[in-house]
Structures are given as structure tokens and as C-alpha cells.
All heavy atoms as an XYZ file, in Angstrom:
951
protein
N       1.422     -8.040     10.002
C       2.002     -7.373     11.145
C       3.280     -6.525     10.673
O       3.347     -5.319     11.086
C       2.441     -8.326     12.140
C       3.011     -7.765     13.383
S       1.789     -7.182     14.431
C       2.670     -6.789     15.850
N       4.019     -7.088      9.844
C       5.254     -6.348      9.379
C       4.903     -5.272      8.489
O       5.601     -4.316      8.361
C       6.309     -7.319      8.796
O       5.794     -7.920      7.668
N       3.906     -5.462      7.623
C       3.422     -4.356      6.744
C       2.944     -3.221      7.531
O       3.186     -2.031      7.174
C       2.370     -4.843      5.770
C       2.869     -5.845      4.631
C       1.734     -6.269      3.823
C       3.880     -5.122      3.760
N       2.202     -3.471      8.592
C       1.616     -2.363      9.380
C       2.876     -1.607     10.135
O       2.853     -0.354     10.161
C       0.693     -2.930     10.477
N       3.815     -2.326     10.513
C       5.017     -1.721     11.092
C       5.772     -0.880     10.092
O       6.147      0.268     10.416
C       5.920     -2.852     11.743
C       7.086     -2.292     12.457
C       7.026     -1.562     13.612
C       8.374     -2.433     11.938
C       8.139     -1.091     14.236
C       9.475     -1.898     12.539
C       9.297     -1.258     13.786
N       5.894     -1.400      8.935
C       6.681     -0.638      7.977
C       5.866      0.602      7.510
O       6.460      1.665      7.325
C       6.846     -1.567      6.638
N       4.520      0.473      7.367
C       3.777      1.616      7.072
C       3.851      2.743      8.130
O       3.845      3.944      7.873
N       3.835      2.298      9.418
C       3.902      3.329     10.535
C       5.350      3.914     10.544
O       5.418      5.114     10.853
C       3.594      2.673     11.830
O       4.499      1.594     12.182
N       6.318      3.261     10.193
C       7.721      3.815     10.086
C       7.763      4.880      9.024
O       8.316      5.930      9.242
C       8.806      2.649      9.911
C       8.886      1.686     11.056
C      10.191      3.259      9.523
C       9.368      2.442     12.306
N       7.128      4.526      7.884
C       7.119      5.529      6.765
C       6.360      6.767      7.148
O       6.792      7.936      6.862
N       5.245      6.648      7.769
C       4.430      7.756      8.150
C       5.167      8.579      9.375
O       5.133      9.802      9.349
C       3.054      7.410      8.633
C       2.124      6.971      7.587
S       1.947      8.328      6.344
C       1.286      9.606      7.294
N       5.875      7.808     10.143
C       6.694      8.504     11.156
C       7.819      9.383     10.579
O       8.008     10.541     11.010
C       7.329      7.491     12.189
O       6.179      6.715     12.747
C       8.130      8.119     13.221
N       8.431      8.895      9.541
C       9.474      9.679      8.859
C       8.835     10.984      8.270
O       9.424     12.060      8.335
C      10.093      8.867      7.817
C      11.090      7.751      8.327
C      11.542      6.880      7.177
C      12.292      8.498      9.011
N       7.636     10.861      7.651
C       7.032     11.989      7.026
C       6.566     12.945      8.098
O       6.787     14.198      8.046
C       5.801     11.580      6.204
C       4.933     12.799      5.804
C       6.230     10.758      5.020
N       6.085     12.457      9.286
C       5.737     13.419     10.288
C       6.949     14.083     10.953
O       6.839     15.251     11.327
C       4.807     12.594     11.375
C       3.515     12.331     10.768
C       4.672     13.527     12.640
C       2.669     11.347     11.666
N       7.972     13.307     11.121
C       9.278     13.917     11.519
C       9.805     14.986     10.631
O      10.338     16.008     11.109
C      10.362     12.845     11.652
C      10.318     12.026     13.015
C      11.392     10.894     12.879
C      10.510     12.856     14.225
N       9.531     14.776      9.316
C       9.971     15.904      8.412
C       9.166     17.134      8.666
O       9.628     18.292      8.312
C       9.757     15.372      6.939
N       8.017     17.073      9.243
C       7.194     18.275      9.533
C       7.353     18.750     10.906
O       7.356     19.956     11.194
C       5.797     17.898      9.327
S       5.273     17.285      7.655
N       7.465     17.892     11.883
C       7.376     18.355     13.273
C       8.639     18.615     14.066
O       8.603     19.047     15.211
C       6.573     17.263     14.007
N       9.743     18.234     13.476
C      11.045     18.529     14.213
C      11.134     19.998     14.473
O      10.852     20.770     13.562
C      12.221     17.995     13.480
C      12.360     16.422     13.593
C      13.645     16.055     12.825
C      12.523     15.913     15.047
N      11.710     20.462     15.569
C      11.676     21.882     15.880
C      12.599     22.701     14.937
O      12.260     23.809     14.647
C      12.354     21.912     17.280
C      12.125     20.672     17.915
C      12.056     19.620     16.692
N      13.634     22.156     14.344
C      14.456     22.798     13.369
C      13.742     23.006     12.151
O      14.107     24.008     11.411
C      15.829     22.078     13.143
C      16.678     22.019     14.479
O      16.447     22.831     15.360
O      17.552     21.144     14.498
N      12.942     22.019     11.717
C      12.282     22.089     10.426
C      10.944     22.937     10.441
O      10.757     23.840      9.716
C      12.018     20.706      9.937
C      13.237     19.822     10.001
C      12.933     18.400      9.596
C      14.365     20.322      9.098
N      10.012     22.531     11.371
C       8.820     23.268     11.701
C       8.086     23.774     10.520
O       7.631     24.979     10.512
C       9.134     24.400     12.661
C       7.923     24.836     13.478
O       6.942     24.137     13.581
N       8.024     26.029     14.027
N       7.772     22.918      9.569
C       7.045     23.308      8.374
C       6.208     22.080      8.026
O       6.738     20.993      7.914
C       7.955     23.732      7.187
O       7.098     23.817      6.049
N       4.916     22.283      7.856
C       3.969     21.033      7.649
C       3.778     20.911      6.148
O       2.930     20.116      5.724
C       2.679     21.260      8.362
C       2.852     21.055      9.812
C       3.268     21.910     10.787
C       2.925     19.766     10.427
N       3.375     21.284     11.923
C       3.124     19.947     11.816
C       2.589     18.429     10.003
C       3.248     18.934     12.713
C       2.596     17.453     10.995
C       2.965     17.715     12.315
N       4.564     21.595      5.295
C       4.362     21.411      3.820
C       4.718     19.938      3.364
O       4.094     19.476      2.439
C       5.209     22.402      3.060
C       4.611     23.703      3.019
C       5.072     24.863      3.663
C       3.435     24.194      2.332
N       4.226     25.875      3.430
C       3.279     25.573      2.619
C       2.495     23.527      1.568
C       2.219     26.262      2.074
C       1.427     24.283      1.042
C       1.238     25.477      1.418
N       5.690     19.298      3.950
C       5.910     17.959      3.442
C       4.855     16.903      3.659
O       4.813     15.860      2.995
C       7.232     17.447      4.245
C       7.861     18.749      4.637
C       6.784     19.695      4.833
N       3.879     17.278      4.499
C       2.824     16.386      4.827
C       1.804     16.255      3.668
O       0.874     15.419      3.536
C       1.999     16.821      6.048
C       1.267     15.730      6.796
C       1.900     14.737      7.432
C      -0.047     15.818      6.794
C       1.192     13.769      8.027
C      -0.837     14.752      7.333
C      -0.116     13.776      8.068
N       2.057     17.116      2.626
C       1.096     17.082      1.452
C       1.316     15.748      0.677
O       0.379     15.278      0.033
C       1.502     18.247      0.519
C       1.029     19.542      1.089
C       0.913     18.082     -0.860
C       1.345     20.747      0.414
N       2.484     15.073      0.925
C       2.640     13.734      0.203
C       1.635     12.687      0.655
O       1.450     11.697     -0.031
C       4.144     13.229      0.274
C       5.056     14.181     -0.432
C       4.470     13.011      1.721
N       0.999     12.871      1.805
C      -0.047     11.932      2.268
C      -1.182     11.936      1.292
O      -1.818     10.892      1.062
C      -0.473     12.321      3.648
C      -1.673     11.416      4.120
C       0.681     12.137      4.732
N      -1.535     12.985      0.581
C      -2.556     12.996     -0.424
C      -2.132     12.044     -1.549
O      -2.961     11.291     -2.032
C      -2.731     14.455     -0.971
C      -3.287     15.349      0.182
C      -3.673     14.394     -2.161
C      -3.245     16.787     -0.237
N      -0.824     12.064     -1.943
C      -0.428     11.104     -2.987
C      -0.438      9.678     -2.429
O      -0.720      8.731     -3.268
C       1.041     11.463     -3.352
C       1.190     12.694     -4.095
C       1.986     13.726     -3.528
C       0.549     12.992     -5.354
C       2.035     14.971     -4.205
C       0.710     14.122     -5.936
C       1.483     15.152     -5.330
N      -0.296      9.408     -1.166
C      -0.387      8.028     -0.582
C      -1.820      7.577     -0.769
O      -2.127      6.373     -1.025
C      -0.012      7.992      0.877
C       1.463      8.332      1.164
C       1.728      8.696      2.401
C       2.366      8.350      0.236
C       3.058      9.067      2.802
C       3.709      8.654      0.448
C       4.117      8.987      1.806
O       5.362      9.246      2.131
N      -2.788      8.435     -0.655
C      -4.248      8.063     -0.697
C      -4.578      7.883     -2.141
O      -5.447      7.005     -2.440
C      -5.004      9.152     -0.056
C      -4.882      9.318      1.464
C      -5.728     10.515      1.892
C      -5.194      8.080      2.273
N      -4.034      8.690     -3.082
C      -4.408      8.661     -4.484
C      -3.743      7.552     -5.260
O      -4.195      7.027     -6.314
C      -4.157      9.881     -5.223
C      -4.963     11.113     -4.741
C      -4.487     12.346     -5.417
C      -6.460     10.892     -4.949
N      -2.522      7.083     -4.886
C      -1.660      6.201     -5.660
C      -2.347      4.852     -6.011
O      -2.295      4.413     -7.092
C      -0.258      5.985     -5.024
N      -2.896      4.133     -5.013
C      -3.481      2.807     -5.356
C      -4.841      2.878     -6.064
O      -5.303      1.886     -6.510
C      -3.535      2.177     -3.949
C      -3.643      3.134     -3.007
C      -2.971      4.394     -3.502
N      -5.458      4.102     -5.976
C      -6.837      4.114     -6.541
C      -6.974      3.687     -7.940
O      -7.897      2.826     -8.312
C      -7.462      5.447     -6.260
C      -7.765      5.874     -4.928
C      -8.357      7.286     -4.815
C      -8.704      4.853     -4.324
N      -6.170      4.143     -8.982
C      -6.387      3.774    -10.414
C      -6.297      2.236    -10.611
O      -7.062      1.624    -11.232
C      -5.286      4.537    -11.127
C      -4.962      5.672    -10.315
C      -5.151      5.154     -8.882
N      -5.268      1.703     -9.885
C      -4.977      0.217    -10.101
C      -6.133     -0.621     -9.444
O      -6.633     -1.527    -10.031
C      -3.654     -0.192     -9.572
O      -2.641      0.708    -10.101
C      -3.320     -1.542     -9.829
N      -6.528     -0.135     -8.257
C      -7.667     -0.834     -7.614
C      -8.926     -0.744     -8.409
O      -9.727     -1.770     -8.506
C      -7.832     -0.316     -6.131
C      -6.726     -0.738     -5.231
S      -6.796      0.026     -3.641
C      -8.437     -0.160     -3.069
N      -9.274      0.376     -8.896
C     -10.453      0.558     -9.732
C     -10.443     -0.316    -11.022
O     -11.394     -0.921    -11.417
C     -10.728      2.002    -10.144
C     -11.092      2.915     -8.966
C     -11.106      4.361     -9.413
C     -12.433      2.520     -8.370
N      -9.242     -0.394    -11.631
C      -9.192     -1.183    -12.860
C      -9.151     -2.659    -12.561
O      -9.789     -3.392    -13.396
C      -7.950     -0.901    -13.653
C      -8.066      0.458    -14.381
S      -9.439      0.418    -15.488
C     -10.062      2.143    -15.242
N      -8.714     -3.101    -11.457
C      -8.911     -4.450    -11.046
C     -10.307     -4.800    -10.736
O     -10.717     -5.880    -11.017
C      -7.948     -4.806     -9.871
C      -6.422     -4.960    -10.245
C      -5.733     -5.597     -9.206
C      -4.274     -5.843     -9.647
N      -4.073     -6.917    -10.400
N     -10.978     -3.904    -10.172
C     -12.430     -4.083     -9.800
C     -13.259     -4.225    -11.113
O     -14.141     -4.955    -11.123
C     -12.850     -2.883     -8.943
C     -14.246     -2.930     -8.621
C     -14.647     -3.511     -7.352
N     -16.010     -3.338     -6.987
C     -16.808     -4.247     -6.725
N     -16.473     -5.555     -6.914
N     -18.073     -4.038     -6.464
N     -12.961     -3.346    -12.060
C     -13.795     -3.258    -13.261
C     -13.090     -3.969    -14.442
O     -13.454     -3.591    -15.589
C     -14.170     -1.792    -13.676
C     -14.961     -1.206    -12.541
C     -14.524     -0.161    -11.837
C     -16.244     -1.619    -12.279
C     -15.193      0.452    -10.730
C     -17.063     -0.997    -11.246
C     -16.525      0.025    -10.509
N     -12.336     -4.941    -14.279
C     -11.615     -5.645    -15.336
C     -12.649     -6.495    -16.010
O     -13.445     -7.222    -15.394
C     -10.462     -6.390    -14.806
C      -9.474     -6.837    -15.837
O      -9.757     -6.550    -17.059
N      -8.439     -7.511    -15.487
N     -12.565     -6.636    -17.402
C     -13.567     -7.449    -18.066
C     -13.076     -8.858    -18.347
O     -13.923     -9.721    -18.825
C     -13.975     -6.790    -19.382
C     -12.767     -6.527    -20.248
O     -11.601     -6.684    -19.922
O     -13.060     -6.080    -21.494
N     -11.828     -9.176    -18.121
C     -11.265    -10.494    -18.418
C     -11.638    -11.110    -19.716
O     -11.957    -12.268    -19.877
C     -11.781    -11.521    -17.250
C     -11.368    -11.020    -15.845
C     -12.355    -10.590    -14.996
C     -10.041    -11.074    -15.451
C     -11.964    -10.203    -13.663
C      -9.696    -10.709    -14.230
C     -10.604    -10.229    -13.301
O     -10.333     -9.854    -12.089
N     -11.663    -10.306    -20.707
C     -12.012    -10.771    -22.094
C     -10.846    -11.423    -22.784
O     -11.053    -12.032    -23.800
C     -12.564     -9.650    -22.917
O     -11.570     -8.657    -23.110
N      -9.641    -11.352    -22.206
C      -8.480    -11.983    -22.870
C      -7.816    -11.146    -23.927
O      -6.822    -11.513    -24.402
N      -8.468    -10.025    -24.308
C      -7.802     -9.170    -25.263
C      -6.793     -8.276    -24.538
O      -6.543     -8.362    -23.344
C      -8.822     -8.196    -25.977
O      -9.562     -7.420    -25.033
N      -6.158     -7.328    -25.299
C      -5.258     -6.442    -24.674
C      -5.860     -5.621    -23.546
O      -7.023     -5.287    -23.497
N      -5.048     -5.390    -22.502
C      -5.475     -4.743    -21.384
C      -5.064     -3.346    -21.325
O      -4.285     -2.851    -20.430
C      -5.004     -5.590    -20.141
C      -5.932     -5.388    -18.951
O      -6.755     -4.582    -19.022
N      -5.689     -6.112    -17.902
N      -5.582     -2.484    -22.184
C      -5.269     -1.143    -22.249
C      -5.611     -0.330    -21.007
O      -4.942      0.608    -20.642
C      -5.805     -0.497    -23.627
N      -6.814     -0.706    -20.408
C      -7.300      0.100    -19.274
C      -6.333     -0.125    -18.075
O      -6.076      0.776    -17.376
C      -8.737     -0.493    -18.866
C      -9.771     -0.042    -19.887
O      -9.511      0.953    -20.611
N     -10.823     -0.763    -19.974
N      -5.882     -1.373    -17.949
C      -4.910     -1.579    -16.826
C      -3.543     -0.937    -17.009
O      -2.998     -0.411    -16.198
C      -4.751     -3.101    -16.691
C      -3.811     -3.486    -15.408
S      -4.674     -2.705    -13.986
C      -4.797     -4.105    -12.934
N      -3.178     -0.902    -18.354
C      -1.881     -0.102    -18.625
C      -2.060      1.369    -18.326
O      -1.177      1.987    -17.808
C      -1.596     -0.323    -20.064
C      -1.030     -1.709    -20.409
O      -0.728     -2.440    -19.456
O      -1.103     -2.095    -21.583
N      -3.260      1.906    -18.701
C      -3.495      3.352    -18.314
C      -3.512      3.537    -16.779
O      -2.998      4.584    -16.291
C      -4.829      3.777    -18.940
C      -5.290      5.211    -18.622
C      -4.280      6.169    -19.262
C      -6.684      5.450    -19.092
N      -4.091      2.558    -15.989
C      -4.172      2.725    -14.546
C      -2.757      2.678    -13.969
O      -2.444      3.463    -13.109
C      -5.037      1.599    -14.021
N      -1.886      1.816    -14.490
C      -0.477      1.732    -14.045
C       0.215      3.028    -14.388
O       1.093      3.499    -13.597
C       0.144      0.470    -14.633
C       1.654      0.521    -14.341
C      -0.476     -0.827    -13.929
N      -0.044      3.549    -15.577
C       0.613      4.829    -15.966
C       0.272      5.857    -15.042
O       1.089      6.711    -14.622
C       0.248      5.101    -17.473
C       0.821      6.394    -17.939
C       2.186      6.440    -18.278
C       0.067      7.525    -18.029
C       2.762      7.620    -18.718
C       0.660      8.656    -18.574
C       2.000      8.740    -18.931
N      -1.099      6.052    -14.751
C      -1.533      7.119    -13.795
C      -0.895      6.885    -12.440
O      -0.470      7.880    -11.718
C      -3.064      7.126    -13.808
C      -3.618      7.581    -15.149
C      -3.577      8.077    -12.687
C      -5.048      7.391    -15.346
N      -0.901      5.652    -11.966
C      -0.349      5.315    -10.671
C       1.130      5.722    -10.588
O       1.633      6.325     -9.636
C      -0.520      3.842    -10.327
O      -1.853      3.541    -10.316
C       0.066      3.482     -9.047
N       1.924      5.430    -11.706
C       3.329      5.797    -11.716
C       3.549      7.344    -11.713
O       4.467      7.800    -11.104
C       3.990      5.105    -12.914
C       4.183      3.669    -12.698
S       5.139      3.266    -11.229
C       3.978      2.495    -10.198
N       2.612      8.062    -12.398
C       2.672      9.485    -12.450
C       2.405     10.016    -10.956
O       3.102     10.970    -10.589
N       1.513      9.508    -10.237
C       1.249      9.824     -8.916
C       2.478      9.616     -7.955
O       2.946     10.412     -7.143
C       0.031      9.261     -8.327
C      -1.234      9.783     -9.053
C      -0.188      9.567     -6.868
C      -2.454      8.966     -8.881
N       3.122      8.421     -8.168
C       4.184      8.041     -7.378
C       5.451      9.010     -7.600
O       6.089      9.490     -6.730
C       4.662      6.586     -7.611
C       5.916      6.304     -6.921
C       3.572      5.689     -7.030
N       5.686      9.227     -8.951
C       6.734     10.199     -9.299
C       6.455     11.527     -8.794
O       7.464     12.242     -8.189
C       7.002     10.159    -10.877
C       7.891     11.275    -11.268
C       7.544      8.815    -11.260
N       5.244     11.990     -8.777
C       4.951     13.354     -8.212
C       5.201     13.393     -6.719
O       5.555     14.461     -6.287
C       3.515     13.698     -8.510
O       3.206     13.724     -9.852
N       4.906     12.329     -6.013
C       5.205     12.311     -4.523
C       6.680     12.408     -4.300
O       7.055     12.915     -3.169
C       4.569     11.076     -3.924
O       5.255      9.949     -4.188
N       7.472     11.959     -5.177
C       8.995     12.057     -4.942
C       9.447     13.466     -5.449
O      10.395     14.002     -4.875
C       9.766     10.945     -5.707
C       9.753      9.726     -4.940
C       8.807      8.651     -5.283
C      10.615      9.409     -4.007
C       8.766      7.408     -4.567
C      10.604      8.237     -3.263
C       9.736      7.265     -3.543
N       8.849     13.973     -6.475
C       9.357     15.181     -7.052
C       8.832     16.385     -6.201
O       9.622     17.387     -6.184
C       8.779     15.376     -8.472
N       7.658     16.366     -5.620
C       7.212     17.540     -4.838
C       8.119     17.936     -3.694
O       8.423     19.140     -3.579
C       5.731     17.294     -4.350
C       5.094     18.468     -3.680
C       4.845     19.593     -4.626
C       3.825     18.018     -3.085
N       8.622     17.062     -2.852
C       9.512     17.511     -1.782
C      10.892     18.108     -2.315
O      11.353     18.980     -1.722
C       9.722     16.256     -1.006
C       8.721     15.298     -1.299
C       8.256     15.632     -2.668
N      11.328     17.546     -3.495
C      12.517     17.990     -3.974
C      12.340     19.452     -4.545
O      13.221     20.368     -4.363
C      13.080     17.128     -5.053
C      13.454     15.752     -4.464
C      14.218     17.684     -5.851
C      13.765     14.707     -5.544
N      11.195     19.628     -5.184
C      10.936     20.973     -5.705
C      10.731     22.010     -4.503
O      11.212     23.156     -4.605
C       9.657     20.985     -6.654
C      10.080     20.235     -7.895
C       9.167     22.343     -6.952
C       8.814     19.912     -8.750
N      10.035     21.653     -3.537
C       9.794     22.502     -2.418
C      11.171     22.751     -1.725
O      11.356     23.893     -1.177
C       8.936     21.874     -1.419
C       7.462     21.854     -1.839
S       6.227     21.442     -0.563
C       6.632     19.828     -0.136
N      12.114     21.813     -1.654
C      13.428     22.132     -1.014
C      14.252     23.088     -1.891
O      14.940     23.904     -1.402
C      14.118     20.767     -0.826
N      14.075     22.910     -3.273
C      14.822     23.762     -4.142
C      14.417     25.243     -4.090
O      15.229     26.172     -4.311
C      14.690     23.278     -5.569
C      15.339     21.947     -5.876
C      16.638     21.986     -6.405
N      16.849     22.859     -7.555
C      17.880     23.098     -8.026
N      19.017     22.684     -7.506
N      18.054     23.934     -9.064
N      13.150     25.391     -3.843
C      12.661     26.863     -3.723
C      12.657     27.338     -2.273
O      12.073     28.352     -1.984
C      11.244     27.006     -4.308
C      11.261     26.691     -5.812
C      10.154     26.159     -3.576
N      13.292     26.527     -1.419
C      13.403     26.838     -0.046
C      12.103     26.971      0.791
O      11.966     27.700      1.807
C      14.234     28.181      0.188
C      15.669     27.969     -0.192
O      16.266     26.864     -0.063
N      16.291     29.018     -0.747
N      11.079     26.257      0.362
C       9.867     26.189      1.130
C       9.992     25.231      2.316
O       9.416     25.435      3.302
C       8.744     25.699      0.273
N      10.893     24.187      2.140
C      11.216     23.249      3.187
C      12.714     23.168      3.294
O      13.337     23.444      2.295
C      10.528     21.912      3.030
C      10.956     21.239      1.845
C       9.001     22.056      3.094
C      10.517     19.751      1.717
N      13.210     22.671      4.381
C      14.572     22.409      4.526
C      15.031     21.081      3.740
O      14.159     20.166      3.549
C      15.010     22.245      6.014
N      16.307     20.967      3.372
C      16.677     19.780      2.800
C      16.639     18.544      3.625
O      16.367     17.377      3.240
C      18.121     19.848      2.237
C      18.083     20.595      0.877
C      18.405     21.990      0.673
C      17.748     20.073     -0.322
N      18.312     22.228     -0.647
C      17.864     21.204     -1.303
C      17.401     18.859     -0.838
C      17.643     20.969     -2.688
C      17.060     18.727     -2.222
C      17.216     19.748     -3.083
N      16.748     18.721      4.969
C      16.641     17.680      5.917
C      15.116     17.167      5.889
O      14.935     15.969      5.839
C      16.911     18.164      7.338
O      18.219     18.736      7.259
C      16.905     16.968      8.290
N      14.155     17.993      5.780
C      12.776     17.656      5.686
C      12.524     16.881      4.402
O      11.720     15.936      4.360
C      11.926     18.803      5.787
N      13.191     17.319      3.291
C      12.989     16.621      2.103
C      13.577     15.294      2.136
O      13.005     14.348      1.650
C      13.821     17.442      1.027
S      13.853     16.674     -0.647
N      14.758     15.090      2.780
C      15.329     13.746      2.928
C      14.434     12.776      3.723
O      14.220     11.573      3.446
C      16.756     13.832      3.540
C      17.702     14.496      2.506
O      17.508     14.418      1.337
N      18.795     15.136      3.107
N      13.911     13.329      4.872
C      12.982     12.570      5.628
C      11.718     12.153      4.786
O      11.303     11.047      4.879
C      12.529     13.342      6.899
C      13.381     13.173      8.046
C      13.941     14.339      8.741
C      13.715     11.928      8.568
C      14.722     14.261      9.703
C      14.522     11.903      9.713
C      15.100     13.039     10.346
N      11.196     13.046      3.990
C      10.015     12.741      3.256
C      10.381     11.776      2.212
O       9.508     10.828      1.975
C       9.471     14.092      2.664
O       9.356     14.995      3.657
C       8.249     13.827      1.935
N      11.418     11.765      1.577
C      11.831     10.874      0.500
C      12.053      9.508      1.053
O      11.639      8.408      0.519
C      13.079     11.376     -0.254
C      12.953     12.606     -1.102
C      14.263     12.981     -1.746
C      11.908     12.371     -2.181
N      12.676      9.480      2.274
C      12.849      8.119      2.902
C      11.428      7.590      3.344
O      11.183      6.336      3.214
C      13.763      8.259      4.203
S      15.469      8.557      3.701
N      10.574      8.383      3.790
C       9.222      7.941      4.149
C       8.517      7.460      2.900
O       7.714      6.524      2.988
N       8.617      8.182      1.718
C       8.008      7.791      0.511
C       8.510      6.358      0.195
O       7.635      5.474     -0.289
C       8.448      8.716     -0.609
C       7.584      9.958     -0.589
O       6.610     10.097      0.050
N       8.027     10.971     -1.358
N       9.819      6.101      0.251
C      10.332      4.772     -0.173
C       9.731      3.668      0.687
O       9.211      2.705      0.226
C      11.882      4.746     -0.009
C      12.385      5.677     -1.143
C      12.441      3.344     -0.110
C      13.939      5.913     -0.946
N       9.637      3.934      2.044
C       9.129      2.914      2.987
C       7.637      2.672      2.738
O       7.132      1.588      2.688
C       9.481      3.266      4.449
C       8.676      2.376      5.454
C      10.889      3.309      4.617
N       6.945      3.775      2.559
C       5.357      3.689      2.320
C       5.118      2.898      1.032
O       4.298      2.092      1.068
C       4.778      5.066      2.399
C       3.320      4.949      1.828
C       4.759      5.558      3.829
N       5.820      3.256     -0.041
C       5.509      2.608     -1.297
C       5.948      1.269     -1.348
O       5.332      0.307     -2.015
C       6.087      3.441     -2.451
C       5.334      4.659     -2.726
C       5.883      5.985     -2.736
C       3.899      4.624     -2.988
C       5.134      7.020     -2.966
C       3.115      5.626     -3.276
C       3.782      6.923     -3.231
O       2.964      8.089     -3.430
N       7.112      0.840     -0.662
C       7.489     -0.589     -0.506
C       6.428     -1.263      0.252
O       6.160     -2.460     -0.005
C       8.799     -0.659      0.089
C      10.090     -0.391     -0.713
C      11.342     -0.408     -0.015
C       9.999     -1.255     -2.034
N       5.779     -0.603      1.251
C       4.754     -1.251      2.013
C       3.528     -1.537      1.100
O       2.825     -2.619      1.156
C       4.267     -0.441      3.188
O       5.396     -0.202      3.975
C       3.229     -1.086      4.011
N       3.086     -0.542      0.186
C       2.105     -0.756     -0.747
C       2.396     -1.905     -1.674
O       1.455     -2.684     -1.916
C       1.917      0.590     -1.550
C       1.207      1.687     -0.967
C       1.010      2.892     -1.558
C       0.532      1.496      0.327
C       0.380      3.891     -1.061
C      -0.095      2.607      0.879
C      -0.244      3.732      0.203
N       3.601     -1.946     -2.162
C       3.942     -3.150     -3.045
C       3.725     -4.454     -2.297
O       3.232     -5.351     -2.837
C       5.364     -2.876     -3.544
C       5.364     -1.855     -4.567
C       5.909     -4.159     -4.261
C       6.843     -1.350     -4.947
N       4.285     -4.456     -1.055
C       4.128     -5.727     -0.294
C       2.680     -6.155     -0.060
O       2.341     -7.257     -0.087
N       1.870     -5.101      0.251
C       0.413     -5.379      0.491
C      -0.229     -5.919     -0.726
O      -0.971     -6.848     -0.736
C      -0.305     -4.051      0.917
C      -1.712     -4.257      0.979
C      -2.391     -4.921      2.022
C      -2.564     -3.648      0.079
C      -3.717     -4.995      2.057
C      -3.932     -3.760      0.123
C      -4.525     -4.494      1.191
N      -0.028     -5.303     -1.955
C      -0.714     -5.714     -3.148
C      -0.189     -6.982     -3.605
O      -0.885     -7.888     -4.254
C      -0.590     -4.631     -4.197
C      -1.592     -3.527     -4.025
C      -1.107     -2.233     -3.712
C      -2.928     -3.739     -4.118
C      -2.061     -1.248     -3.476
C      -3.842     -2.715     -3.919
C      -3.327     -1.487     -3.589
N       1.092     -7.305     -3.411
C       1.656     -8.698     -3.731
C       0.935     -9.711     -2.878
O       0.693    -10.802     -3.384
C       3.158     -8.704     -3.625
C       4.008     -7.987     -4.670
C       5.416     -8.116     -4.317
C       3.666     -8.538     -5.976
N       0.779     -9.483     -1.653
C       0.126    -10.436     -0.827
C      -1.425    -10.549     -0.966
O      -1.898    -11.701     -0.870
C       0.364    -10.305      0.792
O      -0.042     -8.995      1.087
C       1.832    -10.381      1.040
N      -1.954     -9.449     -1.404
C      -3.440     -9.515     -1.630
C      -3.855    -10.251     -2.872
O      -4.814    -10.905     -2.930
C      -3.941     -7.984     -1.731
C      -5.444     -7.848     -1.859
C      -6.189     -8.337     -0.622
C      -5.715     -6.434     -2.136
N      -2.994     -9.971     -3.954
C      -3.430    -10.590     -5.258
C      -2.616    -11.780     -5.641
O      -2.593    -12.175     -6.906
C      -3.291     -9.521     -6.352
C      -4.285     -8.340     -6.208
C      -3.888     -7.068     -5.920
C      -5.635     -8.644     -6.234
C      -4.808     -6.073     -5.785
C      -6.581     -7.543     -6.062
C      -6.075     -6.269     -5.820
O      -6.959     -5.313     -5.647
N      -1.981    -12.505     -4.689
C      -1.273    -13.749     -5.123
C      -2.219    -14.876     -5.225
O      -3.224    -14.914     -4.588
C      -0.187    -14.004     -4.084
C      -0.683    -14.479     -2.723
C       0.485    -14.762     -1.809
O       1.621    -14.635     -2.179
N       0.135    -15.070     -0.578
N      -1.801    -15.831     -6.010
C      -2.615    -17.042     -6.204
C      -2.344    -17.902     -5.092
O      -1.221    -18.110     -4.574
C      -2.163    -17.740     -7.524
C      -2.477    -16.870     -8.723
C      -3.932    -16.889     -9.172
O      -4.588    -17.854     -8.835
O      -4.392    -15.861     -9.605
N      -3.337    -18.598     -4.580
C      -3.186    -19.581     -3.493
C      -2.891    -20.997     -4.083
O      -3.720    -21.825     -4.183
C      -4.425    -19.681     -2.585
C      -4.642    -18.358     -1.823
O      -3.661    -17.830     -1.470
O      -5.863    -18.051     -1.535
N      -1.705    -21.187     -4.463
C      -1.253    -22.497     -5.010
C      -1.074    -23.586     -4.030
O      -1.143    -24.711     -4.401
C       0.039    -22.301     -5.828
O       1.046    -21.843     -4.976
C      -0.147    -21.309     -6.951
N      -0.905    -23.225     -2.714
C      -0.753    -24.230     -1.710
C      -1.997    -25.111     -1.564
O      -1.963    -26.310     -1.346
C      -0.358    -23.634     -0.517
C       1.034    -22.919     -0.476
O       1.761    -23.265     -1.389
O       1.201    -22.089      0.406
N      -3.156    -24.584     -1.817
C      -4.361    -25.203     -1.570
C      -4.848    -25.986     -2.785
O      -5.776    -26.746     -2.752
C      -5.465    -24.255     -1.126
C      -5.151    -23.669      0.233
C      -4.884    -22.299      0.353
C      -5.060    -24.352      1.452
C      -4.542    -21.670      1.559
C      -4.809    -23.876      2.616
C      -4.534    -22.489      2.673
O      -4.175    -21.915      3.886
N      -4.247    -25.677     -3.970
C      -4.729    -26.430     -5.177
C      -4.103    -27.756     -5.252
O      -4.598    -28.535     -6.141
C      -4.340    -25.559     -6.362
O      -2.883    -25.593     -6.483
N      -3.224    -28.147     -4.382
C      -2.664    -29.529     -4.446
C      -3.576    -30.546     -3.814
O      -3.437    -31.722     -4.009
C      -1.280    -29.574     -3.720
C      -0.266    -28.731     -4.364
C       1.050    -28.648     -3.455
C       0.095    -29.164     -5.718
N      -4.629    -30.121     -3.151
C      -5.466    -31.070     -2.469
C      -6.369    -31.683     -3.466
O      -7.295    -32.209     -3.635
C      -6.313    -30.363     -1.347
C      -5.443    -29.955     -0.220
C      -4.699    -28.763     -0.322
C      -5.128    -30.679      0.951
N      -4.027    -28.704      0.955
C      -4.345    -29.836      1.650
C      -5.529    -31.796      1.510
C      -3.788    -30.230      2.937
C      -5.110    -32.211      2.736
C      -4.211    -31.400      3.421
């Protein structure tokens, strides 16, 4: 419930960066593409993991690609604000929305892939 609320707050900040009358530019909404792409490499590598016990170079590559996508989602609004494509207020709203959305992603994946140690005591 709280993850859904946090995700909706993050998306509300991104939409506010686009829809406020003073800002009125939908360019900051491009970061939603990064929200969709960011978890894909890690999810795919977890799905196709071989569990052979050797070095996990594929998972390292997936985390590297994911971090590249996350850094790009923070850099794009800053670059757009520097070239005056969007206002700095829209950039700030977008960056705050990025922080909230990515913290929501982290919370989701931590709860999804945690070990159920409470039930192993039985």
C-alpha cells in the first residue's frame, strides 16, 4: 500500500512538472520511458540466472546497464533545463519525482526478492 502511494506521489511530481500553467511543457514526461526501462535488465538477468556458483558477470552487466538508465533519467532534465527547453522549476519537480520513483523501485525489489526466514523456523 505504501509503495503504491509513494509511486503515485513520484508520478504526480513528474506530471506537475509538465502540467503547471507556468511550465506548460511536456518534455519532462520523457523520464517515464526511463522508469519503464530501468528494471528490465535486472529482471531479465534474475530470470535467466544459471546459479552455477561461478562469477556472475551477467548480473554485473545488468546492474551496470540499469545504473546507466537511472543516471540518464537524472541527467536528461538537467540538460533540458540548461538549454532552456524546460524551466528549472520543472527540472526540480522531475528530479524529486525521480528520487521518489526510484526509491519505490528499490523498496519493491527488496520486498520481492527477500528471503522468507520467518517460516523456516517451523
